[in-house]
MDTraj code that builds the backbone (N, CA, C; nanometers):
import mdtraj as md
import numpy as np

residues = "UNK UNK UNK UNK UNK UNK UNK UNK UNK UNK UNK UNK UNK UNK UNK UNK UNK UNK UNK UNK UNK UNK UNK UNK UNK UNK UNK UNK UNK UNK UNK UNK UNK UNK UNK UNK UNK UNK UNK UNK UNK UNK UNK UNK UNK UNK UNK UNK UNK UNK UNK UNK UNK UNK UNK UNK UNK UNK UNK UNK UNK UNK UNK UNK UNK UNK UNK UNK UNK UNK UNK UNK UNK UNK UNK UNK UNK UNK UNK UNK UNK UNK UNK UNK UNK UNK UNK UNK UNK UNK UNK UNK UNK UNK UNK UNK UNK UNK UNK UNK UNK UNK UNK UNK UNK UNK UNK UNK UNK UNK UNK UNK UNK UNK UNK UNK UNK UNK UNK".split()
xyz = np.array([
    [3.5276, 7.5879, -9.9564],
    [3.5182, 7.5615, -9.8153],
    [3.6559, 7.5849, -9.7536],
    [3.6655, 7.6589, -9.6433],
    [3.7942, 7.6848, -9.5800],
    [3.8572, 7.5547, -9.5307],
    [3.9905, 7.5492, -9.5323],
    [4.0622, 7.4289, -9.4928],
    [4.0276, 7.3876, -9.3507],
    [4.0114, 7.4841, -9.2593],
    [3.9788, 7.4493, -9.1211],
    [3.8459, 7.3760, -9.1129],
    [3.7498, 7.4165, -9.1954],
    [3.6198, 7.3495, -9.1959],
    [3.6314, 7.2111, -9.2590],
    [3.7123, 7.1999, -9.3638],
    [3.7352, 7.0700, -9.4269],
    [3.7954, 6.9742, -9.3258],
    [3.8955, 7.0220, -9.2503],
    [3.9600, 6.9372, -9.1504],
    [3.8611, 6.8953, -9.0428],
    [3.7815, 6.9894, -8.9957],
    [3.6818, 6.9605, -8.8945],
    [3.5809, 6.8590, -8.9454],
    [3.5344, 6.8779, -9.0672],
    [3.4385, 6.7856, -9.1273],
    [3.4994, 6.6471, -9.1398],
    [3.6240, 6.6414, -9.1829],
    [3.6915, 6.5126, -9.2008],
    [3.7059, 6.4402, -9.0681],
    [3.7373, 6.5129, -8.9639],
    [3.7540, 6.4500, -8.8340],
    [3.6208, 6.4005, -8.7798],
    [3.5146, 6.4755, -8.8008],
    [3.3845, 6.4386, -8.7480],
    [3.3165, 6.3288, -8.8281],
    [3.3323, 6.3283, -8.9589],
    [3.2610, 6.2335, -9.0424],
    [3.3491, 6.1215, -9.0945],
    [3.4788, 6.1337, -9.0808],
    [3.5767, 6.0375, -9.1315],
    [3.5707, 6.0209, -9.2822],
    [3.5027, 6.1105, -9.3511],
    [3.5055, 6.1152, -9.4977],
    [3.4520, 6.2496, -9.5421],
    [3.4828, 6.2862, -9.6644],
    [3.4370, 6.4115, -9.7220],
    [3.3544, 6.3802, -9.8446],
    [3.2430, 6.4470, -9.8601],
    [3.1611, 6.4287, -9.9794],
    [3.1509, 6.5602, -10.0522],
    [3.1463, 6.5528, -10.1827],
    [3.1327, 6.6721, -10.2650],
    [3.0318, 6.6413, -10.3738],
    [2.9320, 6.7228, -10.3854],
    [2.8330, 6.7041, -10.4909],
    [2.8487, 6.8130, -10.5943],
    [2.8457, 6.7746, -10.7184],
    [2.8507, 6.8694, -10.8285],
    [2.7154, 6.8662, -10.8966],
    [2.6400, 6.9697, -10.8794],
    [2.5063, 6.9732, -10.9372],
    [2.4996, 7.0874, -11.0379],
    [2.4971, 7.0536, -11.1602],
    [2.4879, 7.1520, -11.2664],
    [2.3981, 7.0981, -11.3748],
    [2.3794, 7.1727, -11.4803],
    [2.2894, 7.1286, -11.5861],
    [2.3362, 7.0005, -11.6543],
    [2.4671, 6.9721, -11.6521],
    [2.5183, 6.8551, -11.7229],
    [2.5708, 6.7468, -11.6290],
    [2.5813, 6.7752, -11.4991],
    [2.6473, 6.6802, -11.4107],
    [2.5716, 6.6631, -11.2806],
    [2.5586, 6.5380, -11.2389],
    [2.5013, 6.5068, -11.1080],
    [2.5885, 6.3991, -11.0445],
    [2.7107, 6.4365, -11.0098],
    [2.8061, 6.3404, -10.9556],
    [2.8333, 6.3692, -10.8089],
    [2.8568, 6.2642, -10.7333],
    [2.8955, 6.2768, -10.5936],
    [3.0273, 6.2044, -10.5749],
    [3.1201, 6.2692, -10.5072],
    [3.2514, 6.2118, -10.4835],
    [3.2730, 6.2004, -10.3335],
    [3.3295, 6.0913, -10.2896],
    [3.3629, 6.0727, -10.1491],
    [3.5131, 6.0543, -10.1373],
    [3.5720, 6.1291, -10.0455],
    [3.7158, 6.1226, -10.0230],
    [3.7396, 6.0717, -9.8810],
    [3.7784, 5.9465, -9.8636],
    [3.8015, 5.8958, -9.7283],
    [3.9261, 5.9589, -9.6678],
    [3.9261, 5.9703, -9.5375],
    [4.0428, 6.0243, -9.4686],
    [4.1171, 5.9108, -9.4011],
    [4.2412, 5.9326, -9.3727],
    [4.3247, 5.8312, -9.3089],
    [4.3579, 5.8755, -9.1677],
    [4.2774, 5.8358, -9.0718],
    [4.3066, 5.8688, -8.9331],
    [4.2355, 5.9930, -8.8860],
    [4.2711, 6.0376, -8.7671],
    [4.1979, 6.1470, -8.7047],
    [4.2253, 6.2848, -8.7636],
    [4.3366, 6.3040, -8.8316],
    [4.3694, 6.4365, -8.8849],
    [4.3750, 6.4319, -9.0370],
    [4.3168, 6.5318, -9.0989],
    [4.3185, 6.5423, -9.2447],
    [4.4438, 6.6165, -9.2866],
    [4.5194, 6.5590, -9.3781],
    [4.6363, 6.6257, -9.4355],
    [4.6187, 6.6264, -9.5860],
    [4.6270, 6.7428, -9.6472],
    [4.6090, 6.7505, -9.7922],
    [4.7084, 6.6608, -9.8650],
    [4.6616, 6.5952, -9.9702],
    [4.7455, 6.5030, -10.0463],
    [4.8687, 6.5718, -10.1032],
    [4.8595, 6.7016, -10.1308],
    [4.9730, 6.7727, -10.1905],
    [5.0961, 6.7684, -10.1004],
    [5.0754, 6.7537, -9.9693],
    [5.1876, 6.7469, -9.8763],
    [5.2729, 6.6238, -9.9049],
    [5.2112, 6.5181, -9.9566],
    [5.2820, 6.3930, -9.9773],
    [5.3264, 6.3707, -10.1210],
    [5.2870, 6.4584, -10.2118],
    [5.3313, 6.4461, -10.3505],
    [5.4781, 6.4828, -10.3611],
    [5.5443, 6.4188, -10.4531],
    [5.6864, 6.4476, -10.4726],
    [5.7046, 6.5437, -10.5888],
    [5.7925, 6.6383, -10.5695],
    [5.8270, 6.7339, -10.6743],
    [5.9778, 6.7245, -10.6948],
    [6.0350, 6.8240, -10.7536],
    [6.1794, 6.8230, -10.7782],
    [6.2548, 6.8044, -10.6470],
    [6.3606, 6.7248, -10.6486],
    [6.4374, 6.7050, -10.5261],
    [6.5086, 6.8340, -10.4858],
    [6.5332, 6.8520, -10.3566],
    [6.6026, 6.9727, -10.3124],
    [6.7476, 6.9727, -10.3585],
    [6.8061, 7.0909, -10.3582],
    [6.9470, 7.1040, -10.3939],
    [7.0285, 7.0263, -10.2903],
    [7.1185, 6.9408, -10.3362],
    [7.1984, 6.8588, -10.2449],
    [7.2980, 6.9444, -10.1673],
    [7.3210, 6.9047, -10.0431],
    [7.4191, 6.9707, -9.9568],
    [7.3913, 7.1196, -9.9395],
    [7.2651, 7.1562, -9.9338],
    [7.2301, 7.2970, -9.9161],
    [7.1264, 7.3094, -9.8047],
    [7.1658, 7.2765, -9.6793],
    [7.0692, 7.2871, -9.5707],
    [7.0306, 7.4332, -9.5470],
    [6.9146, 7.4508, -9.4911],
    [6.8692, 7.5864, -9.4601],
    [6.9408, 7.6369, -9.3352],
    [6.9753, 7.7647, -9.3376],
    [7.0355, 7.8275, -9.2196],
    [6.9279, 7.8415, -9.1118],
    [6.9710, 7.8726, -8.9903],
    [6.8747, 7.8916, -8.8809],
    [6.7740, 8.0011, -8.9153],
    [6.8201, 8.1105, -8.9736],
    [6.7305, 8.2207, -9.0092],
    [6.6339, 8.1774, -9.1191],
    [6.6837, 8.1009, -9.2171],
    [6.5967, 8.0518, -9.3243],
    [6.4911, 7.9566, -9.2683],
    [6.5276, 7.8759, -9.1685],
    [6.4293, 7.7885, -9.1036],
    [6.3220, 7.8712, -9.0335],
    [6.3639, 7.9794, -8.9667],
    [6.2672, 8.0698, -8.9027],
    [6.1709, 8.1266, -9.0062],
    [6.2262, 8.1731, -9.1178],
    [6.1440, 8.2313, -9.2244],
    [6.0507, 8.1251, -9.2820],
    [6.1003, 8.0038, -9.3028],
    [6.0165, 7.8955, -9.3562],
    [5.9004, 7.8652, -9.2617],
    [5.9257, 7.8641, -9.1311],
    [5.8182, 7.8407, -9.0332],
    [5.7133, 7.9516, -9.0405],
    [5.7590, 8.0753, -9.0571],
    [5.6650, 8.1872, -9.0662],
    [5.5854, 8.1825, -9.1968],
    [5.6493, 8.1418, -9.3060],
    [5.5760, 8.1246, -9.4322],
    [5.4675, 8.0197, -9.4118],
    [5.5037, 7.9082, -9.3479],
    [5.4076, 7.8006, -9.3225],
    [5.2920, 7.8487, -9.2354],
    [5.3191, 7.9449, -9.1478],
    [5.2151, 8.0005, -9.0607],
    [5.1301, 8.1051, -9.1317],
    [5.1654, 8.1377, -9.2569],
    [5.0842, 8.2307, -9.3345],
    [5.1285, 8.3755, -9.3304],
    [5.2463, 8.4023, -9.2799],
    [5.2954, 8.5399, -9.2724],
    [5.3331, 8.5919, -9.4109],
    [5.3090, 8.7199, -9.4337],
    [5.3571, 8.7866, -9.5549],
    [5.5014, 8.8305, -9.5299],
    [5.5709, 8.8721, -9.6346],
    [5.7081, 8.9213, -9.6172],
    [5.7118, 9.0399, -9.5215],
    [5.6156, 9.1292, -9.5341],
    [5.6103, 9.2478, -9.4479],
    [5.5908, 9.2072, -9.3014],
    [5.5020, 9.1104, -9.2777],
    [5.4787, 9.0636, -9.1410],
    [5.6027, 8.9951, -9.0839],
    [5.6711, 8.9165, -9.1685],
    [5.7935, 8.8498, -9.1226],
    [5.9007, 8.9518, -9.0875],
    [5.9151, 9.0554, -9.1697],
    [6.0145, 9.1596, -9.1432],
    [5.9891, 9.2229, -9.0069],
    [5.8641, 9.2526, -8.9779],
    [5.8284, 9.3123, -8.8498],
    [5.8544, 9.2150, -8.7346],
    [5.8147, 9.0909, -8.7517],
    [5.8313, 8.9880, -8.6485],
    [5.9787, 8.9613, -8.6170],
    [6.0616, 8.9570, -8.7209],
    [6.2030, 8.9227, -8.7038],
    [6.2927, 9.0444, -8.6821],
    [6.2383, 9.1645, -8.7023],
    [6.3172, 9.2859, -8.6841],
    [6.4224, 9.3051, -8.7916],
    [6.3885, 9.2658, -8.9142],
    [6.4796, 9.2819, -9.0277],
    [6.4047, 9.3523, -9.1399],
    [6.4757, 9.3928, -9.2437],
    [6.4112, 9.4661, -9.3525],
    [6.3322, 9.3719, -9.4436],
    [6.2375, 9.4308, -9.5146],
    [6.1570, 9.3574, -9.6121],
    [6.2465, 9.2942, -9.7181],
    [6.3496, 9.3672, -9.7626],
    [6.4423, 9.3150, -9.8639],
    [6.5202, 9.1938, -9.8130],
    [6.5568, 9.1954, -9.6857],
    [6.6279, 9.0810, -9.6281],
    [6.5367, 8.9589, -9.6240],
    [6.4116, 8.9793, -9.5867],
    [6.3145, 8.8691, -9.5871],
    [6.2997, 8.8137, -9.7282],
    [6.2864, 8.9016, -9.8261],
    [6.2716, 8.8578, -9.9657],
    [6.3924, 8.7753, -10.0094],
    [6.5114, 8.8136, -9.9661],
    [6.6335, 8.7387, -9.9992],
    [6.6303, 8.6007, -9.9343],
    [6.5874, 8.5940, -9.8059],
    [6.5763, 8.4640, -9.7378],
    [6.4755, 8.3741, -9.8099],
    [6.3616, 8.4304, -9.8482],
    [6.2586, 8.3529, -9.9190],
    [6.3146, 8.3000, -10.0505],
    [6.3854, 8.3838, -10.1243],
    [6.4452, 8.3410, -10.2516],
    [6.5469, 8.2289, -10.2289],
    [6.6277, 8.2403, -10.1233],
    [6.7254, 8.1355, -10.0919],
    [6.6566, 8.0043, -10.0558],
    [6.5500, 8.0129, -9.9774],
    [6.4743, 7.8931, -9.9397],
    [6.4179, 7.8261, -10.0643],
    [6.3581, 7.9056, -10.1527],
    [6.3003, 7.8500, -10.2753],
    [6.4076, 7.7829, -10.3605],
    [6.5241, 7.8454, -10.3707],
    [6.6336, 7.7871, -10.4497],
    [6.6813, 7.6566, -10.3874],
    [6.7047, 7.6583, -10.2566],
    [6.7560, 7.5393, -10.1886],
    [6.6552, 7.4247, -10.1871],
    [6.5270, 7.4571, -10.1885],
    [6.4224, 7.3549, -10.1884],
    [6.3759, 7.3204, -10.3299],
    [6.4412, 7.3771, -10.4311],
    [6.4053, 7.3546, -10.5728],
    [6.2563, 7.3779, -10.5953],
    [6.2091, 7.4914, -10.5474],
    [6.0665, 7.5221, -10.5519],
    [6.0387, 7.6409, -10.6430],
    [5.9227, 7.6387, -10.7044],
    [5.8813, 7.7473, -10.7917],
    [5.8060, 7.8569, -10.7196],
    [5.7612, 7.8277, -10.5955],
    [5.6895, 7.9285, -10.5177],
    [5.7068, 7.8993, -10.3686],
    [5.6578, 7.9901, -10.2858],
    [5.6736, 7.9793, -10.1406],
    [5.6086, 7.8535, -10.0851],
    [5.4887, 7.8240, -10.1344],
    [5.4142, 7.7088, -10.0845],
    [5.4894, 7.5795, -10.1118],
    [5.5379, 7.5652, -10.2326],
    [5.6135, 7.4453, -10.2690],
    [5.7414, 7.4347, -10.1857],
    [5.8059, 7.5471, -10.1593],
    [5.9274, 7.5469, -10.0772],
    [5.8975, 7.4954, -9.9369],
    [5.7882, 7.5427, -9.8783],
    [5.7503, 7.4991, -9.7442],
    [5.7120, 7.3512, -9.7452],
    [5.6382, 7.3075, -9.8464],
    [5.6017, 7.1660, -9.8547],
    [5.7256, 7.0776, -9.8646],
    [5.8240, 7.1195, -9.9421],
    [5.9485, 7.0431, -9.9519],
    [6.0218, 7.0406, -9.8177],
    [6.0213, 7.1517, -9.7464],
    [6.0853, 7.1570, -9.6145],
    [6.0129, 7.0658, -9.5154],
    [5.8795, 7.0589, -9.5248],
    [5.8018, 6.9687, -9.4387],
    [5.8343, 6.8240, -9.4728],
    [5.8386, 6.7925, -9.6015],
    [5.8701, 6.6552, -9.6445],
    [6.0066, 6.6100, -9.5933],
    [6.1004, 6.7030, -9.5883],
    [6.2354, 6.6708, -9.5396],
    [6.2451, 6.6806, -9.3874],
    [6.1335, 6.7126, -9.3238],
    [6.1253, 6.7266, -9.1786],
    [6.2185, 6.8350, -9.1254],
    [6.2369, 6.9399, -9.2055],
    [6.3146, 7.0553, -9.1606],
    [6.2294, 7.1467, -9.0741],
    [6.0991, 7.1505, -9.1043],
    [6.0035, 7.2269, -9.0240],
    [5.8843, 7.1361, -8.9972],
    [5.8115, 7.1584, -8.8871],
    [5.6980, 7.0716, -8.8543],
    [5.5761, 7.1018, -8.9400],
    [5.4910, 7.0016, -8.9585],
    [5.3643, 7.0203, -9.0286],
    [5.2644, 7.0778, -8.9309],
    [5.1944, 7.1844, -8.9742],
    [5.0871, 7.2395, -8.8925],
    [5.1250, 7.3419, -8.7987],
])
top = md.Topology()
chain = top.add_chain()
for i, resn in enumerate(residues, 1):
    res = top.add_residue(resn, chain, resSeq=i)
    for name in ("N", "CA", "C"):
        top.add_atom(name, md.element.get_by_symbol(name[0]), res)
traj = md.Trajectory(xyz[None], top)
């Protein structure tokens, strides 16, 4: 189910239900939501702490916001008017500074630190 539909369902029903119907399982799970907006639990999980004293530059913050918005490196390069290689370097720096193994984790760490807004 797409995240937008999950969020909509959560807001309308104030809970999410999932049924697993297979030859060996007939289980139903309910996931209550906390408030009017659904936020995935992964946003609040803690991972490796960020590198100390390594704030993101203004350009890295721009790139992090675009990653959070779902842009690819190619799209970011076009949007920012820089080369694909420069974008890749910014992404690598963000991942290093946020102690992240991938782009998603880097953005989640930046959100947790309130460097970029959620959503």
